[in-house]
mmCIF file of the N, C-alpha and C atoms, coordinates in Angstrom:
data_MODEL
# 
_entry.id   MODEL 
# 
loop_
_atom_site.group_PDB 
_atom_site.id 
_atom_site.type_symbol 
_atom_site.label_atom_id 
_atom_site.label_alt_id 
_atom_site.label_comp_id 
_atom_site.label_asym_id 
_atom_site.label_entity_id 
_atom_site.label_seq_id 
_atom_site.pdbx_PDB_ins_code 
_atom_site.Cartn_x 
_atom_site.Cartn_y 
_atom_site.Cartn_z 
_atom_site.occupancy 
_atom_site.B_iso_or_equiv 
_atom_site.pdbx_formal_charge 
_atom_site.auth_seq_id 
_atom_site.auth_comp_id 
_atom_site.auth_asym_id 
_atom_site.auth_atom_id 
_atom_site.pdbx_PDB_model_num 
ATOM 1   N N  . MET A 1 1  ? -60.951 3.140   -1.306  1.00 0.00 ? 1  MET A N  1 
ATOM 2   C CA . MET A 1 1  ? -61.109 2.371   0.202   1.00 0.00 ? 1  MET A CA 1 
ATOM 3   C C  . MET A 1 1  ? -60.578 3.686   1.514   1.00 0.00 ? 1  MET A C  1 
ATOM 4   N N  . LYS A 1 2  ? -58.906 4.009   0.743   1.00 0.00 ? 2  LYS A N  1 
ATOM 5   C CA . LYS A 1 2  ? -58.468 4.438   1.320   1.00 0.00 ? 2  LYS A CA 1 
ATOM 6   C C  . LYS A 1 2  ? -59.436 6.179   2.042   1.00 0.00 ? 2  LYS A C  1 
ATOM 7   N N  . ARG A 1 3  ? -59.388 6.821   1.406   1.00 0.00 ? 3  ARG A N  1 
ATOM 8   C CA . ARG A 1 3  ? -60.337 7.749   1.239   1.00 0.00 ? 3  ARG A CA 1 
ATOM 9   C C  . ARG A 1 3  ? -61.960 7.473   2.038   1.00 0.00 ? 3  ARG A C  1 
ATOM 10  N N  . ILE A 1 4  ? -62.439 6.151   2.155   1.00 0.00 ? 4  ILE A N  1 
ATOM 11  C CA . ILE A 1 4  ? -63.672 6.085   2.580   1.00 0.00 ? 4  ILE A CA 1 
ATOM 12  C C  . ILE A 1 4  ? -63.121 6.425   4.293   1.00 0.00 ? 4  ILE A C  1 
ATOM 13  N N  . MET A 1 5  ? -62.090 5.290   4.143   1.00 0.00 ? 5  MET A N  1 
ATOM 14  C CA . MET A 1 5  ? -61.294 5.588   6.019   1.00 0.00 ? 5  MET A CA 1 
ATOM 15  C C  . MET A 1 5  ? -61.200 6.781   6.373   1.00 0.00 ? 5  MET A C  1 
ATOM 16  N N  . ASN A 1 6  ? -60.669 7.358   5.147   1.00 0.00 ? 6  ASN A N  1 
ATOM 17  C CA . ASN A 1 6  ? -60.322 9.096   5.720   1.00 0.00 ? 6  ASN A CA 1 
ATOM 18  C C  . ASN A 1 6  ? -60.959 9.823   6.386   1.00 0.00 ? 6  ASN A C  1 
ATOM 19  N N  . ASN A 1 7  ? -62.135 9.497   5.689   1.00 0.00 ? 7  ASN A N  1 
ATOM 20  C CA . ASN A 1 7  ? -63.475 10.249  5.658   1.00 0.00 ? 7  ASN A CA 1 
ATOM 21  C C  . ASN A 1 7  ? -64.138 9.551   6.707   1.00 0.00 ? 7  ASN A C  1 
ATOM 22  N N  . ALA A 1 8  ? -64.353 8.275   7.161   1.00 0.00 ? 8  ALA A N  1 
ATOM 23  C CA . ALA A 1 8  ? -64.972 8.248   8.548   1.00 0.00 ? 8  ALA A CA 1 
ATOM 24  C C  . ALA A 1 8  ? -63.782 8.849   9.685   1.00 0.00 ? 8  ALA A C  1 
ATOM 25  N N  . GLU A 1 9  ? -62.540 8.385   10.012  1.00 0.00 ? 9  GLU A N  1 
ATOM 26  C CA . GLU A 1 9  ? -62.213 8.866   10.576  1.00 0.00 ? 9  GLU A CA 1 
ATOM 27  C C  . GLU A 1 9  ? -62.380 10.111  10.560  1.00 0.00 ? 9  GLU A C  1 
ATOM 28  N N  . SER A 1 10 ? -62.598 11.061  9.685   1.00 0.00 ? 10 SER A N  1 
ATOM 29  C CA . SER A 1 10 ? -62.298 12.706  9.978   1.00 0.00 ? 10 SER A CA 1 
ATOM 30  C C  . SER A 1 10 ? -64.049 12.952  10.781  1.00 0.00 ? 10 SER A C  1 
ATOM 31  N N  . ILE A 1 11 ? -65.270 12.194  10.494  1.00 0.00 ? 11 ILE A N  1 
ATOM 32  C CA . ILE A 1 11 ? -66.258 12.206  10.638  1.00 0.00 ? 11 ILE A CA 1 
ATOM 33  C C  . ILE A 1 11 ? -65.778 11.777  12.157  1.00 0.00 ? 11 ILE A C  1 
ATOM 34  N N  . PHE A 1 12 ? -65.624 10.412  12.585  1.00 0.00 ? 12 PHE A N  1 
ATOM 35  C CA . PHE A 1 12 ? -65.823 10.862  13.808  1.00 0.00 ? 12 PHE A CA 1 
ATOM 36  C C  . PHE A 1 12 ? -64.659 11.494  14.941  1.00 0.00 ? 12 PHE A C  1 
ATOM 37  N N  . ASP A 1 13 ? -64.000 12.271  14.252  1.00 0.00 ? 13 ASP A N  1 
ATOM 38  C CA . ASP A 1 13 ? -62.867 12.892  14.805  1.00 0.00 ? 13 ASP A CA 1 
ATOM 39  C C  . ASP A 1 13 ? -63.897 14.523  15.411  1.00 0.00 ? 13 ASP A C  1 
ATOM 40  N N  . ARG A 1 14 ? -63.916 14.633  14.607  1.00 0.00 ? 14 ARG A N  1 
ATOM 41  C CA . ARG A 1 14 ? -65.526 16.086  14.339  1.00 0.00 ? 14 ARG A CA 1 
ATOM 42  C C  . ARG A 1 14 ? -66.365 15.837  14.896  1.00 0.00 ? 14 ARG A C  1 
ATOM 43  N N  . ALA A 1 15 ? -66.774 14.325  15.142  1.00 0.00 ? 15 ALA A N  1 
ATOM 44  C CA . ALA A 1 15 ? -67.931 14.047  16.401  1.00 0.00 ? 15 ALA A CA 1 
ATOM 45  C C  . ALA A 1 15 ? -67.547 14.124  17.658  1.00 0.00 ? 15 ALA A C  1 
ATOM 46  N N  . LYS A 1 16 ? -66.684 13.607  17.606  1.00 0.00 ? 16 LYS A N  1 
ATOM 47  C CA . LYS A 1 16 ? -66.170 13.555  19.563  1.00 0.00 ? 16 LYS A CA 1 
ATOM 48  C C  . LYS A 1 16 ? -65.268 14.613  20.004  1.00 0.00 ? 16 LYS A C  1 
ATOM 49  N N  . ARG A 1 17 ? -65.382 16.076  18.716  1.00 0.00 ? 17 ARG A N  1 
ATOM 50  C CA . ARG A 1 17 ? -65.389 17.505  19.320  1.00 0.00 ? 17 ARG A CA 1 
ATOM 51  C C  . ARG A 1 17 ? -65.902 17.982  19.822  1.00 0.00 ? 17 ARG A C  1 
ATOM 52  N N  . LEU A 1 18 ? -67.436 17.908  19.458  1.00 0.00 ? 18 LEU A N  1 
ATOM 53  C CA . LEU A 1 18 ? -68.622 18.300  19.442  1.00 0.00 ? 18 LEU A CA 1 
ATOM 54  C C  . LEU A 1 18 ? -69.148 17.722  20.521  1.00 0.00 ? 18 LEU A C  1 
ATOM 55  N N  . VAL A 1 19 ? -68.885 16.676  20.824  1.00 0.00 ? 19 VAL A N  1 
ATOM 56  C CA . VAL A 1 19 ? -69.279 15.797  22.459  1.00 0.00 ? 19 VAL A CA 1 
ATOM 57  C C  . VAL A 1 19 ? -68.526 15.695  23.263  1.00 0.00 ? 19 VAL A C  1 
ATOM 58  N N  . VAL A 1 20 ? -67.730 15.505  23.070  1.00 0.00 ? 20 VAL A N  1 
ATOM 59  C CA . VAL A 1 20 ? -66.865 15.403  24.174  1.00 0.00 ? 20 VAL A CA 1 
ATOM 60  C C  . VAL A 1 20 ? -66.839 16.502  25.486  1.00 0.00 ? 20 VAL A C  1 
ATOM 61  N N  . GLY A 1 21 ? -67.904 16.287  26.524  1.00 0.00 ? 21 GLY A N  1 
ATOM 62  C CA . GLY A 1 21 ? -67.273 17.523  27.580  1.00 0.00 ? 21 GLY A CA 1 
ATOM 63  C C  . GLY A 1 21 ? -68.827 18.497  27.426  1.00 0.00 ? 21 GLY A C  1 
ATOM 64  N N  . SER A 1 22 ? -69.628 18.078  26.203  1.00 0.00 ? 22 SER A N  1 
ATOM 65  C CA . SER A 1 22 ? -70.492 18.683  27.203  1.00 0.00 ? 22 SER A CA 1 
ATOM 66  C C  . SER A 1 22 ? -70.905 18.750  28.063  1.00 0.00 ? 22 SER A C  1 
ATOM 67  N N  . ASP A 1 23 ? -72.349 19.959  28.042  1.00 0.00 ? 23 ASP A N  1 
ATOM 68  C CA . ASP A 1 23 ? -73.002 19.642  29.560  1.00 0.00 ? 23 ASP A CA 1 
ATOM 69  C C  . ASP A 1 23 ? -73.989 19.038  29.136  1.00 0.00 ? 23 ASP A C  1 
ATOM 70  N N  . ASP A 1 24 ? -74.522 18.608  28.020  1.00 0.00 ? 24 ASP A N  1 
ATOM 71  C CA . ASP A 1 24 ? -76.204 17.842  27.908  1.00 0.00 ? 24 ASP A CA 1 
ATOM 72  C C  . ASP A 1 24 ? -75.551 16.431  27.962  1.00 0.00 ? 24 ASP A C  1 
ATOM 73  N N  . GLY A 1 25 ? -74.503 16.469  28.459  1.00 0.00 ? 25 GLY A N  1 
ATOM 74  C CA . GLY A 1 25 ? -73.931 14.548  28.935  1.00 0.00 ? 25 GLY A CA 1 
ATOM 75  C C  . GLY A 1 25 ? -73.739 14.067  27.480  1.00 0.00 ? 25 GLY A C  1 
ATOM 76  N N  . VAL A 1 26 ? -74.175 14.308  26.625  1.00 0.00 ? 26 VAL A N  1 
ATOM 77  C CA . VAL A 1 26 ? -74.391 13.716  25.102  1.00 0.00 ? 26 VAL A CA 1 
ATOM 78  C C  . VAL A 1 26 ? -72.214 13.008  24.786  1.00 0.00 ? 26 VAL A C  1 
ATOM 79  N N  . ARG A 1 27 ? -72.262 12.024  24.828  1.00 0.00 ? 27 ARG A N  1 
ATOM 80  C CA . ARG A 1 27 ? -70.679 11.271  24.972  1.00 0.00 ? 27 ARG A CA 1 
ATOM 81  C C  . ARG A 1 27 ? -70.654 10.748  22.912  1.00 0.00 ? 27 ARG A C  1 
ATOM 82  N N  . PRO A 1 28 ? -69.687 10.582  22.718  1.00 0.00 ? 28 PRO A N  1 
ATOM 83  C CA . PRO A 1 28 ? -69.559 10.195  20.789  1.00 0.00 ? 28 PRO A CA 1 
ATOM 84  C C  . PRO A 1 28 ? -70.168 8.454   20.986  1.00 0.00 ? 28 PRO A C  1 
ATOM 85  N N  . GLN A 1 29 ? -70.316 7.289   21.943  1.00 0.00 ? 29 GLN A N  1 
ATOM 86  C CA . GLN A 1 29 ? -70.345 6.110   21.887  1.00 0.00 ? 29 GLN A CA 1 
ATOM 87  C C  . GLN A 1 29 ? -72.311 6.233   21.843  1.00 0.00 ? 29 GLN A C  1 
ATOM 88  N N  . GLY A 1 30 ? -72.875 7.500   22.278  1.00 0.00 ? 30 GLY A N  1 
ATOM 89  C CA . GLY A 1 30 ? -74.087 7.769   22.104  1.00 0.00 ? 30 GLY A CA 1 
ATOM 90  C C  . GLY A 1 30 ? -74.443 8.574   20.471  1.00 0.00 ? 30 GLY A C  1 
ATOM 91  N N  . ILE A 1 31 ? -73.735 8.993   20.020  1.00 0.00 ? 31 ILE A N  1 
ATOM 92  C CA . ILE A 1 31 ? -74.055 8.778   18.398  1.00 0.00 ? 31 ILE A CA 1 
ATOM 93  C C  . ILE A 1 31 ? -74.237 8.356   17.954  1.00 0.00 ? 31 ILE A C  1 
ATOM 94  N N  . THR A 1 32 ? -75.965 8.053   16.786  1.00 0.00 ? 32 THR A N  1 
ATOM 95  C CA . THR A 1 32 ? -75.963 7.254   16.039  1.00 0.00 ? 32 THR A CA 1 
ATOM 96  C C  . THR A 1 32 ? -75.175 7.332   14.473  1.00 0.00 ? 32 THR A C  1 
ATOM 97  N N  . ILE A 1 33 ? -75.615 6.662   13.649  1.00 0.00 ? 33 ILE A N  1 
ATOM 98  C CA . ILE A 1 33 ? -74.986 7.187   12.549  1.00 0.00 ? 33 ILE A CA 1 
ATOM 99  C C  . ILE A 1 33 ? -75.513 6.788   11.578  1.00 0.00 ? 33 ILE A C  1 
ATOM 100 N N  . GLY A 1 34 ? -75.872 7.517   10.332  1.00 0.00 ? 34 GLY A N  1 
ATOM 101 C CA . GLY A 1 34 ? -76.924 7.533   9.687   1.00 0.00 ? 34 GLY A CA 1 
ATOM 102 C C  . GLY A 1 34 ? -76.502 6.999   7.489   1.00 0.00 ? 34 GLY A C  1 
ATOM 103 N N  . ILE A 1 35 ? -76.506 6.045   6.771   1.00 0.00 ? 35 ILE A N  1 
ATOM 104 C CA . ILE A 1 35 ? -76.388 6.163   5.566   1.00 0.00 ? 35 ILE A CA 1 
ATOM 105 C C  . ILE A 1 35 ? -76.828 6.049   4.691   1.00 0.00 ? 35 ILE A C  1 
ATOM 106 N N  . THR A 1 36 ? -76.885 6.382   3.823   1.00 0.00 ? 36 THR A N  1 
ATOM 107 C CA . THR A 1 36 ? -77.636 5.973   2.421   1.00 0.00 ? 36 THR A CA 1 
ATOM 108 C C  . THR A 1 36 ? -77.560 5.451   1.218   1.00 0.00 ? 36 THR A C  1 
ATOM 109 N N  . THR A 1 37 ? -78.026 3.833   1.221   1.00 0.00 ? 37 THR A N  1 
ATOM 110 C CA . THR A 1 37 ? -76.952 4.279   -0.235  1.00 0.00 ? 37 THR A CA 1 
ATOM 111 C C  . THR A 1 37 ? -78.272 3.405   -1.019  1.00 0.00 ? 37 THR A C  1 
ATOM 112 N N  . PHE A 1 38 ? -77.407 2.731   -1.774  1.00 0.00 ? 38 PHE A N  1 
ATOM 113 C CA . PHE A 1 38 ? -78.066 2.288   -3.312  1.00 0.00 ? 38 PHE A CA 1 
ATOM 114 C C  . PHE A 1 38 ? -77.469 0.883   -3.929  1.00 0.00 ? 38 PHE A C  1 
ATOM 115 N N  . GLU A 1 39 ? -78.178 -0.176  -4.780  1.00 0.00 ? 39 GLU A N  1 
ATOM 116 C CA . GLU A 1 39 ? -77.660 -1.028  -4.823  1.00 0.00 ? 39 GLU A CA 1 
ATOM 117 C C  . GLU A 1 39 ? -76.433 -0.786  -5.504  1.00 0.00 ? 39 GLU A C  1 
ATOM 118 N N  . THR A 1 40 ? -75.778 -0.058  -6.771  1.00 0.00 ? 40 THR A N  1 
ATOM 119 C CA . THR A 1 40 ? -74.834 -0.083  -7.606  1.00 0.00 ? 40 THR A CA 1 
ATOM 120 C C  . THR A 1 40 ? -73.722 0.178   -6.490  1.00 0.00 ? 40 THR A C  1 
ATOM 121 N N  . ARG A 1 41 ? -74.246 1.089   -5.275  1.00 0.00 ? 41 ARG A N  1 
ATOM 122 C CA . ARG A 1 41 ? -73.062 1.067   -4.115  1.00 0.00 ? 41 ARG A CA 1 
ATOM 123 C C  . ARG A 1 41 ? -73.008 0.370   -3.065  1.00 0.00 ? 41 ARG A C  1 
ATOM 124 N N  . PHE A 1 42 ? -73.564 -0.628  -2.841  1.00 0.00 ? 42 PHE A N  1 
ATOM 125 C CA . PHE A 1 42 ? -73.463 -1.313  -1.739  1.00 0.00 ? 42 PHE A CA 1 
ATOM 126 C C  . PHE A 1 42 ? -72.271 -2.437  -1.746  1.00 0.00 ? 42 PHE A C  1 
ATOM 127 N N  . ASP A 1 43 ? -71.660 -3.097  -2.989  1.00 0.00 ? 43 ASP A N  1 
ATOM 128 C CA . ASP A 1 43 ? -70.559 -3.534  -2.931  1.00 0.00 ? 43 ASP A CA 1 
ATOM 129 C C  . ASP A 1 43 ? -69.654 -3.190  -2.639  1.00 0.00 ? 43 ASP A C  1 
ATOM 130 N N  . GLN A 1 44 ? -69.100 -1.810  -3.343  1.00 0.00 ? 44 GLN A N  1 
ATOM 131 C CA . GLN A 1 44 ? -67.450 -0.772  -3.537  1.00 0.00 ? 44 GLN A CA 1 
ATOM 132 C C  . GLN A 1 44 ? -68.272 0.533   -2.407  1.00 0.00 ? 44 GLN A C  1 
ATOM 133 N N  . TYR A 1 45 ? -68.883 0.480   -1.875  1.00 0.00 ? 45 TYR A N  1 
ATOM 134 C CA . TYR A 1 45 ? -68.527 1.907   -0.600  1.00 0.00 ? 45 TYR A CA 1 
ATOM 135 C C  . TYR A 1 45 ? -69.027 1.596   0.197   1.00 0.00 ? 45 TYR A C  1 
ATOM 136 N N  . PHE A 1 46 ? -70.791 0.606   0.639   1.00 0.00 ? 46 PHE A N  1 
ATOM 137 C CA . PHE A 1 46 ? -71.592 0.093   1.477   1.00 0.00 ? 46 PHE A CA 1 
ATOM 138 C C  . PHE A 1 46 ? -70.640 -0.646  2.881   1.00 0.00 ? 46 PHE A C  1 
ATOM 139 N N  . SER A 1 47 ? -70.565 -1.696  2.120   1.00 0.00 ? 47 SER A N  1 
ATOM 140 C CA . SER A 1 47 ? -70.068 -3.388  3.087   1.00 0.00 ? 47 SER A CA 1 
ATOM 141 C C  . SER A 1 47 ? -68.591 -2.463  3.306   1.00 0.00 ? 47 SER A C  1 
ATOM 142 N N  . PRO A 1 48 ? -67.567 -2.022  2.769   1.00 0.00 ? 48 PRO A N  1 
ATOM 143 C CA . PRO A 1 48 ? -66.527 -1.557  3.114   1.00 0.00 ? 48 PRO A CA 1 
ATOM 144 C C  . PRO A 1 48 ? -66.772 0.094   4.336   1.00 0.00 ? 48 PRO A C  1 
ATOM 145 N N  . LEU A 1 49 ? -67.292 0.327   3.882   1.00 0.00 ? 49 LEU A N  1 
ATOM 146 C CA . LEU A 1 49 ? -67.765 1.828   4.936   1.00 0.00 ? 49 LEU A CA 1 
ATOM 147 C C  . LEU A 1 49 ? -68.321 0.331   6.761   1.00 0.00 ? 49 LEU A C  1 
ATOM 148 N N  . LEU A 1 50 ? -68.576 -0.023  6.142   1.00 0.00 ? 50 LEU A N  1 
ATOM 149 C CA . LEU A 1 50 ? -69.199 -0.285  7.500   1.00 0.00 ? 50 LEU A CA 1 
ATOM 150 C C  . LEU A 1 50 ? -68.437 -1.402  8.345   1.00 0.00 ? 50 LEU A C  1 
ATOM 151 N N  . SER A 1 51 ? -67.986 -2.004  7.535   1.00 0.00 ? 51 SER A N  1 
ATOM 152 C CA . SER A 1 51 ? -66.289 -2.917  7.958   1.00 0.00 ? 51 SER A CA 1 
ATOM 153 C C  . SER A 1 51 ? -66.024 -1.682  8.650   1.00 0.00 ? 51 SER A C  1 
ATOM 154 N N  . GLN A 1 52 ? -65.244 -1.011  8.110   1.00 0.00 ? 52 GLN A N  1 
ATOM 155 C CA . GLN A 1 52 ? -64.134 0.015   8.659   1.00 0.00 ? 52 GLN A CA 1 
ATOM 156 C C  . GLN A 1 52 ? -64.604 0.872   9.908   1.00 0.00 ? 52 GLN A C  1 
ATOM 157 N N  . ILE A 1 53 ? -66.210 1.210   10.076  1.00 0.00 ? 53 ILE A N  1 
ATOM 158 C CA . ILE A 1 53 ? -66.919 1.722   11.519  1.00 0.00 ? 53 ILE A CA 1 
ATOM 159 C C  . ILE A 1 53 ? -66.571 0.948   11.923  1.00 0.00 ? 53 ILE A C  1 
ATOM 160 N N  . ARG A 1 54 ? -67.394 -0.880  12.050  1.00 0.00 ? 54 ARG A N  1 
ATOM 161 C CA . ARG A 1 54 ? -67.002 -1.712  12.991  1.00 0.00 ? 54 ARG A CA 1 
ATOM 162 C C  . ARG A 1 54 ? -65.809 -1.773  13.803  1.00 0.00 ? 54 ARG A C  1 
ATOM 163 N N  . LYS A 1 55 ? -64.583 -1.441  12.884  1.00 0.00 ? 55 LYS A N  1 
ATOM 164 C CA . LYS A 1 55 ? -63.424 -1.346  13.671  1.00 0.00 ? 55 LYS A CA 1 
ATOM 165 C C  . LYS A 1 55 ? -63.125 -0.389  14.793  1.00 0.00 ? 55 LYS A C  1 
ATOM 166 N N  . TYR A 1 56 ? -63.706 0.760   14.508  1.00 0.00 ? 56 TYR A N  1 
ATOM 167 C CA . TYR A 1 56 ? -63.637 1.282   15.199  1.00 0.00 ? 56 TYR A CA 1 
ATOM 168 C C  . TYR A 1 56 ? -64.460 1.447   17.218  1.00 0.00 ? 56 TYR A C  1 
ATOM 169 N N  . VAL A 1 57 ? -66.231 1.785   16.114  1.00 0.00 ? 57 VAL A N  1 
ATOM 170 C CA . VAL A 1 57 ? -66.887 1.838   17.025  1.00 0.00 ? 57 VAL A CA 1 
ATOM 171 C C  . VAL A 1 57 ? -68.348 0.382   16.903  1.00 0.00 ? 57 VAL A C  1 
ATOM 172 N N  . ASP A 1 58 ? -68.825 1.156   17.700  1.00 0.00 ? 58 ASP A N  1 
ATOM 173 C CA . ASP A 1 58 ? -70.112 -0.147  18.167  1.00 0.00 ? 58 ASP A CA 1 
ATOM 174 C C  . ASP A 1 58 ? -71.072 0.964   17.847  1.00 0.00 ? 58 ASP A C  1 
ATOM 175 N N  . ASN A 1 59 ? -70.981 1.729   17.619  1.00 0.00 ? 59 ASN A N  1 
ATOM 176 C CA . ASN A 1 59 ? -72.653 2.567   17.018  1.00 0.00 ? 59 ASN A CA 1 
ATOM 177 C C  . ASN A 1 59 ? -73.752 1.915   16.956  1.00 0.00 ? 59 ASN A C  1 
ATOM 178 N N  . GLU A 1 60 ? -75.007 2.373   16.879  1.00 0.00 ? 60 GLU A N  1 
ATOM 179 C CA . GLU A 1 60 ? -75.892 2.010   16.604  1.00 0.00 ? 60 GLU A CA 1 
ATOM 180 C C  . GLU A 1 60 ? -75.808 2.485   14.734  1.00 0.00 ? 60 GLU A C  1 
ATOM 181 N N  . ILE A 1 61 ? -76.103 2.227   13.721  1.00 0.00 ? 61 ILE A N  1 
ATOM 182 C CA . ILE A 1 61 ? -75.912 2.511   12.338  1.00 0.00 ? 61 ILE A CA 1 
ATOM 183 C C  . ILE A 1 61 ? -77.565 2.194   12.238  1.00 0.00 ? 61 ILE A C  1 
ATOM 184 N N  . VAL A 1 62 ? -78.251 3.624   11.725  1.00 0.00 ? 62 VAL A N  1 
ATOM 185 C CA . VAL A 1 62 ? -79.895 3.157   11.029  1.00 0.00 ? 62 VAL A CA 1 
ATOM 186 C C  . VAL A 1 62 ? -79.016 3.486   9.176   1.00 0.00 ? 62 VAL A C  1 
ATOM 187 N N  . VAL A 1 63 ? -79.225 2.136   8.477   1.00 0.00 ? 63 VAL A N  1 
ATOM 188 C CA . VAL A 1 63 ? -79.556 2.208   7.639   1.00 0.00 ? 63 VAL A CA 1 
ATOM 189 C C  . VAL A 1 63 ? -80.373 2.670   6.621   1.00 0.00 ? 63 VAL A C  1 
ATOM 190 N N  . ALA A 1 64 ? -80.608 3.289   5.277   1.00 0.00 ? 64 ALA A N  1 
ATOM 191 C CA . ALA A 1 64 ? -81.554 4.129   4.615   1.00 0.00 ? 64 ALA A CA 1 
ATOM 192 C C  . ALA A 1 64 ? -81.434 3.070   3.080   1.00 0.00 ? 64 ALA A C  1 
ATOM 193 N N  . ILE A 1 65 ? -82.004 2.573   3.143   1.00 0.00 ? 65 ILE A N  1 
ATOM 194 C CA . ILE A 1 65 ? -81.715 1.598   1.619   1.00 0.00 ? 65 ILE A CA 1 
ATOM 195 C C  . ILE A 1 65 ? -82.597 1.360   0.433   1.00 0.00 ? 65 ILE A C  1 
ATOM 196 N N  . ASN A 1 66 ? -82.401 2.292   -0.087  1.00 0.00 ? 66 ASN A N  1 
ATOM 197 C CA . ASN A 1 66 ? -82.816 2.654   -1.404  1.00 0.00 ? 66 ASN A CA 1 
ATOM 198 C C  . ASN A 1 66 ? -83.052 2.002   -2.394  1.00 0.00 ? 66 ASN A C  1 
ATOM 199 N N  . GLY A 1 67 ? -84.113 1.831   -3.617  1.00 0.00 ? 67 GLY A N  1 
ATOM 200 C CA . GLY A 1 67 ? -83.871 0.960   -4.642  1.00 0.00 ? 67 GLY A CA 1 
ATOM 201 C C  . GLY A 1 67 ? -83.526 1.980   -5.617  1.00 0.00 ? 67 GLY A C  1 
ATOM 202 N N  . GLU A 1 68 ? -83.233 1.260   -6.717  1.00 0.00 ? 68 GLU A N  1 
ATOM 203 C CA . GLU A 1 68 ? -83.070 2.565   -8.328  1.00 0.00 ? 68 GLU A CA 1 
ATOM 204 C C  . GLU A 1 68 ? -84.451 2.892   -9.053  1.00 0.00 ? 68 GLU A C  1 
ATOM 205 N N  . HIS A 1 69 ? -83.913 4.256   -9.643  1.00 0.00 ? 69 HIS A N  1 
ATOM 206 C CA . HIS A 1 69 ? -84.949 5.027   -9.374  1.00 0.00 ? 69 HIS A CA 1 
ATOM 207 C C  . HIS A 1 69 ? -85.671 4.266   -10.658 1.00 0.00 ? 69 HIS A C  1 
ATOM 208 N N  . GLU A 1 70 ? -87.317 3.944   -10.906 1.00 0.00 ? 70 GLU A N  1 
ATOM 209 C CA . GLU A 1 70 ? -88.295 3.050   -11.556 1.00 0.00 ? 70 GLU A CA 1 
ATOM 210 C C  . GLU A 1 70 ? -87.873 1.647   -11.467 1.00 0.00 ? 70 GLU A C  1 
ATOM 211 N N  . GLN A 1 71 ? -87.441 1.356   -11.432 1.00 0.00 ? 71 GLN A N  1 
ATOM 212 C CA . GLN A 1 71 ? -86.663 -0.422  -11.190 1.00 0.00 ? 71 GLN A CA 1 
ATOM 213 C C  . GLN A 1 71 ? -87.081 -1.230  -9.843  1.00 0.00 ? 71 GLN A C  1 
ATOM 214 N N  . LEU A 1 72 ? -86.832 -2.212  -10.050 1.00 0.00 ? 72 LEU A N  1 
ATOM 215 C CA . LEU A 1 72 ? -87.719 -2.826  -9.246  1.00 0.00 ? 72 LEU A CA 1 
ATOM 216 C C  . LEU A 1 72 ? -86.763 -3.150  -7.949  1.00 0.00 ? 72 LEU A C  1 
ATOM 217 N N  . PHE A 1 73 ? -87.007 -3.258  -6.846  1.00 0.00 ? 73 PHE A N  1 
ATOM 218 C CA . PHE A 1 73 ? -86.087 -3.381  -6.140  1.00 0.00 ? 73 PHE A CA 1 
ATOM 219 C C  . PHE A 1 73 ? -85.676 -5.215  -5.675  1.00 0.00 ? 73 PHE A C  1 
ATOM 220 N N  . GLY A 1 74 ? -84.115 -5.436  -6.284  1.00 0.00 ? 74 GLY A N  1 
ATOM 221 C CA . GLY A 1 74 ? -83.803 -6.670  -6.128  1.00 0.00 ? 74 GLY A CA 1 
ATOM 222 C C  . GLY A 1 74 ? -83.597 -7.633  -5.553  1.00 0.00 ? 74 GLY A C  1 
ATOM 223 N N  . GLU A 1 75 ? -84.008 -8.851  -5.311  1.00 0.00 ? 75 GLU A N  1 
ATOM 224 C CA . GLU A 1 75 ? -84.177 -9.492  -4.257  1.00 0.00 ? 75 GLU A CA 1 
ATOM 225 C C  . GLU A 1 75 ? -82.414 -9.908  -3.836  1.00 0.00 ? 75 GLU A C  1 
ATOM 226 N N  . ASN A 1 76 ? -81.899 -10.163 -4.241  1.00 0.00 ? 76 ASN A N  1 
ATOM 227 C CA . ASN A 1 76 ? -80.590 -10.271 -4.040  1.00 0.00 ? 76 ASN A CA 1 
ATOM 228 C C  . ASN A 1 76 ? -79.861 -9.088  -3.093  1.00 0.00 ? 76 ASN A C  1 
ATOM 229 N N  . TYR A 1 77 ? -80.082 -7.686  -3.852  1.00 0.00 ? 77 TYR A N  1 
ATOM 230 C CA . TYR A 1 77 ? -79.827 -6.904  -3.065  1.00 0.00 ? 77 TYR A CA 1 
ATOM 231 C C  . TYR A 1 77 ? -80.041 -6.766  -1.193  1.00 0.00 ? 77 TYR A C  1 
ATOM 232 N N  . ARG A 1 78 ? -81.689 -7.263  -1.710  1.00 0.00 ? 78 ARG A N  1 
ATOM 233 C CA . ARG A 1 78 ? -82.291 -6.793  -0.598  1.00 0.00 ? 78 ARG A CA 1 
ATOM 234 C C  . ARG A 1 78 ? -81.963 -8.168  0.735   1.00 0.00 ? 78 ARG A C  1 
ATOM 235 N N  . GLN A 1 79 ? -81.243 -9.731  0.006   1.00 0.00 ? 79 GLN A N  1 
ATOM 236 C CA . GLN A 1 79 ? -81.160 -10.546 0.642   1.00 0.00 ? 79 GLN A CA 1 
ATOM 237 C C  . GLN A 1 79 ? -79.148 -10.305 1.403   1.00 0.00 ? 79 GLN A C  1 
ATOM 238 N N  . ASN A 1 80 ? -78.740 -9.546  0.549   1.00 0.00 ? 80 ASN A N  1 
ATOM 239 C CA . ASN A 1 80 ? -77.253 -9.544  0.832   1.00 0.00 ? 80 ASN A CA 1 
ATOM 240 C C  . ASN A 1 80 ? -77.196 -8.160  2.015   1.00 0.00 ? 80 ASN A C  1 
ATOM 241 N N  . ILE A 1 81 ? -78.339 -6.920  1.594   1.00 0.00 ? 81 ILE A N  1 
ATOM 242 C CA . ILE A 1 81 ? -78.291 -6.642  3.129   1.00 0.00 ? 81 ILE A CA 1 
ATOM 243 C C  . ILE A 1 81 ? -79.156 -7.086  4.354   1.00 0.00 ? 81 ILE A C  1 
ATOM 244 N N  . LEU A 1 82 ? -79.853 -7.632  4.226   1.00 0.00 ? 82 LEU A N  1 
ATOM 245 C CA . LEU A 1 82 ? -80.153 -8.424  5.225   1.00 0.00 ? 82 LEU A CA 1 
ATOM 246 C C  . LEU A 1 82 ? -79.188 -9.285  6.597   1.00 0.00 ? 82 LEU A C  1 
ATOM 247 N N  . LYS A 1 83 ? -78.195 -9.630  5.240   1.00 0.00 ? 83 LYS A N  1 
ATOM 248 C CA . LYS A 1 83 ? -76.980 -10.224 5.891   1.00 0.00 ? 83 LYS A CA 1 
ATOM 249 C C  . LYS A 1 83 ? -76.196 -9.589  6.941   1.00 0.00 ? 83 LYS A C  1 
# 
């Protein structure tokens, strides 16, 4: 969990350095965050990562929700994502 938080902070720090003061007017608040997840990663990685991101910023987050290879898309997984 600590590693996830450190990675998220590192990404935001790098993004801020890239856009703060840029001539095109892009600011950290204008950055959209993209996350890809799978059912087996939902509880251990996705939920904690989303919670940590929300502690620091309110940026738009786009999530690509993938199913497992050659398996039915789990209804419980779908409901958890929608929550």
